[in-house]
Every structure is written in C-alpha cells, then in structure tokens.
C-alpha positions as CSV (number, residue, x, y, z in Angstrom):
1,X,110.5,100.9,22.9
2,X,108.5,97.8,23.8
3,X,111.4,95.3,23.1
4,X,113.7,97.1,24.9
5,X,111.4,97.3,27.8
6,X,111.1,93.8,27.8
7,X,115.1,93.1,27.9
8,X,115.6,96.0,30.8
9,X,112.7,94.1,32.9
10,X,114.7,90.9,32.8
11,X,117.9,92.2,33.2
12,X,116.4,93.7,36.3
13,X,114.4,90.7,37.4
14,X,117.1,89.4,39.4
15,X,115.8,89.9,43.0
16,X,119.3,90.5,44.7
17,X,118.3,93.0,46.9
18,X,115.0,91.6,48.1
19,X,114.1,91.0,52.0
20,X,115.5,87.3,52.2
21,X,118.6,87.8,50.1
22,X,119.1,84.6,47.7
23,X,122.2,85.7,46.6
24,X,124.7,82.9,48.0
25,X,123.3,80.1,45.9
26,X,123.3,82.4,42.7
27,X,126.7,83.7,43.3
28,X,128.1,80.3,43.9
29,X,126.5,79.0,40.7
30,X,127.5,82.0,38.6
31,X,131.1,81.7,39.8
32,X,131.6,78.6,38.2
33,X,131.7,79.6,34.6
34,X,129.5,82.8,34.2
35,X,130.9,85.3,31.6
36,X,130.0,89.0,30.4
37,X,128.3,89.4,26.9
38,X,130.5,88.9,24.2
39,X,130.4,89.5,20.4
40,X,128.2,86.7,19.0
41,X,126.2,86.0,21.8
42,X,122.5,85.5,21.0
43,X,119.4,83.9,22.6
44,X,115.9,83.2,21.5
45,X,113.2,83.0,24.1
46,X,109.5,81.5,23.5
47,X,106.9,83.7,25.3
48,X,103.6,82.3,26.4
49,X,101.0,85.3,27.0
50,X,98.2,82.9,27.6
51,X,95.7,81.5,24.6
52,X,97.1,81.7,21.2
53,X,99.6,84.7,22.4
54,X,103.0,82.8,21.5
55,X,105.8,85.1,20.5
56,X,109.9,84.4,20.1
57,X,112.1,87.0,21.1
58,X,115.7,86.9,19.9
59,X,118.5,89.0,21.2
60,X,122.1,89.0,19.7
61,X,125.3,91.0,20.0
62,X,126.3,91.3,16.3
63,X,129.0,94.6,16.7
64,X,131.6,96.5,18.3
65,X,132.4,100.1,17.6
66,X,132.6,103.4,19.7
67,X,129.8,105.7,19.9
68,X,129.7,109.3,18.7
69,X,130.6,110.3,22.6
70,X,133.7,107.7,22.2
71,X,132.5,105.3,24.6
72,X,132.9,101.6,24.0
73,X,129.5,100.4,22.6
74,X,128.0,97.1,21.0
75,X,125.4,96.6,18.2
76,X,122.5,94.7,19.8
77,X,119.9,93.4,17.7
78,X,116.4,92.3,18.4
79,X,113.7,90.1,16.6
80,X,110.2,89.3,17.4
81,X,108.2,86.9,15.8
82,X,105.6,83.8,15.7
83,X,108.3,81.4,14.5
84,X,111.5,80.5,16.5
85,X,113.8,80.8,13.4
86,X,112.6,84.5,13.1
87,X,111.2,83.8,9.5
88,X,109.2,86.8,8.4
89,X,109.7,88.7,11.7
90,X,107.0,91.1,13.2
91,X,109.5,93.5,14.0
92,X,113.4,93.9,13.9
93,X,115.2,96.4,16.1
94,X,119.2,97.2,16.2
95,X,120.6,99.7,18.4
96,X,124.0,101.0,19.2
97,X,124.5,100.7,23.3
98,X,127.2,102.0,25.3
99,X,128.8,99.3,27.5
100,X,130.9,100.1,30.7
101,X,133.1,97.0,31.4
102,X,131.0,93.8,31.4
103,X,127.7,95.7,31.6
104,X,125.8,96.7,28.5
105,X,123.9,99.9,29.2
106,X,120.6,99.6,27.7
107,X,119.8,103.1,28.8
108,X,122.8,104.7,27.0
109,X,121.3,104.1,23.5
110,X,123.1,106.4,20.5
111,X,121.7,104.9,17.3
112,X,118.4,103.1,16.8
113,X,116.8,101.2,13.5
114,X,113.7,99.6,13.3
115,X,111.7,97.8,10.9
116,X,108.1,96.6,11.3
117,X,106.2,94.1,9.3
118,X,106.8,94.7,5.6
119,X,108.1,98.1,6.1
120,X,111.9,98.6,5.4
121,X,114.1,99.3,8.2
122,X,114.6,102.7,9.2
123,X,116.9,104.7,11.3
124,X,115.4,107.2,13.9
125,X,116.8,110.6,13.6
126,X,118.8,111.9,16.6
127,X,115.9,114.2,17.4
128,X,113.4,111.3,17.1
129,X,115.7,109.2,19.3
130,X,116.0,111.7,22.0
131,X,112.2,112.0,22.0
132,X,111.6,108.5,22.7
133,X,114.3,108.2,25.1
134,X,113.1,110.9,26.9
135,X,109.7,109.4,27.1
136,X,110.9,106.3,28.6
137,X,112.9,108.2,31.1
138,X,109.6,110.5,32.1
139,X,107.5,107.4,32.4
140,X,109.9,105.5,34.5
141,X,110.6,108.7,36.8
142,X,106.6,109.3,37.2
143,X,105.9,105.8,37.6
144,X,108.5,105.7,40.6
145,X,107.1,109.2,42.0
146,X,103.6,107.6,41.9
147,X,104.3,104.5,43.5
148,X,104.4,105.6,47.1
149,X,101.2,107.4,46.6
150,X,99.3,104.3,45.7
151,X,97.5,102.5,48.4
152,X,99.0,98.9,49.3
153,X,97.1,95.8,48.3
154,X,99.0,93.8,50.9
155,X,98.4,93.8,54.5
156,X,100.4,95.9,56.9
157,X,103.6,94.3,57.4
158,X,103.3,92.1,54.7
159,X,106.0,92.4,51.9
160,X,107.3,90.2,48.9
161,X,110.2,87.9,49.8
162,X,112.6,86.4,47.6
163,X,114.1,83.0,47.9
164,X,116.4,80.6,46.1
165,X,116.9,76.8,45.8
166,X,119.7,74.7,45.3
167,X,121.5,74.3,41.6
168,X,119.5,71.9,39.6
169,X,119.3,70.5,36.2
170,X,116.4,72.2,34.2
171,X,115.0,70.9,31.0
172,X,114.0,73.8,28.4
173,X,113.5,73.9,24.8
174,X,117.0,74.6,24.1
175,X,118.2,71.5,26.1
176,X,119.0,70.6,29.6
177,X,121.1,73.3,31.5
178,X,122.5,73.8,35.2
179,X,120.2,76.5,36.8
180,X,119.4,78.1,40.1
181,X,115.4,78.7,41.0
182,X,114.6,81.9,42.4
183,X,111.1,82.5,43.4
184,X,109.5,86.1,44.8
185,X,106.6,85.3,47.1
186,X,104.1,86.8,49.3
187,X,103.5,84.9,52.3
188,X,102.9,81.1,50.7
189,X,101.9,82.6,47.1
190,X,104.4,82.5,44.6
191,X,104.3,85.9,42.5
192,X,107.3,85.1,40.0
193,X,109.4,82.3,39.3
194,X,112.7,82.2,37.7
195,X,115.5,79.6,36.8
196,X,118.9,81.6,36.3
197,X,121.6,79.8,34.6
198,X,125.0,80.6,33.7
199,X,125.2,78.7,30.7
200,X,122.5,81.3,28.8
201,X,124.5,83.9,27.4
202,X,123.3,87.6,27.8
203,X,120.3,87.4,30.1
204,X,121.4,84.3,32.0
205,X,117.8,83.6,32.1
206,X,116.5,80.0,31.6
207,X,113.0,80.1,32.2
208,X,110.2,82.3,34.0
209,X,107.0,81.9,35.2
210,X,104.3,84.4,36.3
211,X,101.5,82.0,37.6
212,X,98.9,84.5,38.6
213,X,98.2,85.7,35.0
214,X,99.5,82.6,33.3
215,X,102.6,84.0,31.7
216,X,105.9,82.2,30.8
217,X,109.2,82.6,29.2
218,X,111.6,79.7,28.2
219,X,114.8,79.8,26.3
220,X,114.1,78.4,23.0
221,X,117.7,78.4,21.6
222,X,121.0,80.2,22.1
223,X,124.7,80.3,20.9
224,X,127.8,82.3,20.4
225,X,127.9,82.6,16.5
226,X,125.3,85.7,15.9
227,X,125.9,87.6,12.6
228,X,123.9,90.9,11.6
229,X,120.8,89.9,10.3
230,X,118.7,93.2,9.9
231,X,119.2,94.9,6.3
232,X,120.6,98.4,7.1
233,X,119.3,101.0,5.0
234,X,121.9,103.4,2.8
235,X,123.4,106.2,4.9
236,X,121.2,108.6,2.8
237,X,118.0,106.8,2.9
238,X,115.1,108.5,4.7
239,X,115.1,108.4,8.4
240,X,112.3,108.4,11.0
241,X,111.6,112.0,11.9
242,X,110.0,113.2,15.3
243,X,106.7,113.3,13.4
244,X,106.5,109.9,13.3
245,X,108.6,108.5,16.2
246,X,105.8,107.2,18.4
247,X,103.6,105.9,15.6
248,X,106.6,103.4,14.5
249,X,106.7,102.2,18.0
250,X,102.9,101.5,18.4
251,X,103.5,99.0,15.4
252,X,105.8,96.9,17.5
253,X,104.5,93.4,18.7
254,X,102.3,93.9,21.8
255,X,101.1,97.2,21.0
256,X,97.9,95.8,19.7
257,X,97.3,94.1,23.1
258,X,97.3,97.4,24.8
259,X,94.8,98.8,22.4
260,X,97.2,101.5,21.0
261,X,98.5,99.8,18.0
262,X,97.5,101.5,14.5
263,X,98.5,101.1,10.9
264,X,101.4,103.1,9.7
265,X,101.9,101.9,6.4
266,X,101.7,105.6,5.1
267,X,103.4,107.2,8.1
268,X,107.1,106.7,7.2
269,X,108.7,109.7,5.5
C-alpha cells in the first residue's frame, strides 16, 4: 500500500509537536481561509527522486457514502504516473475511507481497488484487504518498538527542532500561493523543508524538500471539480484474493526502487 503510505507520511509531516513549536505562524495562516476536505477536492504533486526519477501523484475525493460499519466515508482516488495529466497512469487506487468530522481516516479503509500498468482494476476481497492492513499496522508497530533500541546517530543532547518563518508568497508549478515555511533542523543543518498553504486542498502542502538526499515534491495542479476516473469492475468480477494480495502491491510505482518489484501479469485471479 505504498501510495497510501506516502499520503499518510505527508499528513503526519507537519511538526507541530516538535521541541520548538512553530504552530503560531501556521495556525494564523490556516485560520484565514483553510477548510476541511470536501467532495471534488483534488491535488497533483510532482515528485523528484533524483536523476531521472520523476513521478506525479494525484489525490482526489470523488464520492461519499456510508461504509459497511455505518460510518461516514469518502471515496479517495490516487493515481501515479510520469505525466502530470496522468495519461497512461502506472497505477491507480480507489479506497473507501472513513471520516470523523473534518478528518479523513486513512487508517480506516473498508474497500480497496487497485489497477497497475495494463491490468484491469480489481477490488481486494475482504480477507485480502484485512491482510494488507494488518501487515501495515504490524510494520508500523514493530518500527515504533524497535526505535528506542537503535543507537542514536546524534550527539548526546542534540535533538531535531522545528521552526517556521513568516507567511510568504511562494511560486509553484501550480502558480503563486500564500504559504508558511516550516523547517526541521539539527543544529544548523536543514533535514526537511516544507511550505504549507491553506490554498492547497487535502494535504495543505505546497512544496517539500529533503536536501540531504536531493528529494523534492511540489504541487503541480489542484482544484475542486474532481470526478471519478478509475474504471470500477462489475460487482461479479473476480477479486484479488489473499494469495495475490502482496504480489499486486509489489507492482506499484516505487517497488522497483526497493528491489521487490516483480511481474504479476499472470498472478491475477
């Protein structure tokens, strides 16, 4: 569920709980017009992973309904590809995600469709979906439990700090927007730099840079008129069963970079 993990990381990336709290400038900025995610919101980002690794990610809210537990939920579509308009996308994902008030719960998914490459989109069976969700939860729990046991690479007493600047006008691929810069630093070294904007829907992220590894992500387009774009299979179409759950995820963009990707063109049921 690599695309989902990217979004979750972005949502949690705002360092409001850091040692040096940058919240005042950010809260003041957001209070002048930020709004919760709504049906039709969409945003496309350009991700530069260094060298020729240029990808585009599109996130859109394309529907609303109750999930099987009776909770308010939204249909969220994600697309990844090498073209900003997502012509011939490398992967598509559509998920029914619960929402609590203004918050979209990306950890509360009840239905999931995935399409990769030239393969037709398929829905995950309930058993397969619970399997991959459990895997993600266990991986996150194990990482959290192992973290204190890892030796710190920082000198004693040195901690990452977050700081923010004044609201500024930031030029992006999607045009100029009002944004607040937020940096995560260790002493005088910038680890991560972000520009957060109330004008950008869904993630409120205008731009992000990780100087140490040369990675960057920048908003390319956004709007409020999203329509469903994934072709949903018929209700009686074969679903992705538990046997193939992990193989399908390995075909998502980014898997090849990790060395785990493989061809599953004959794996689908």
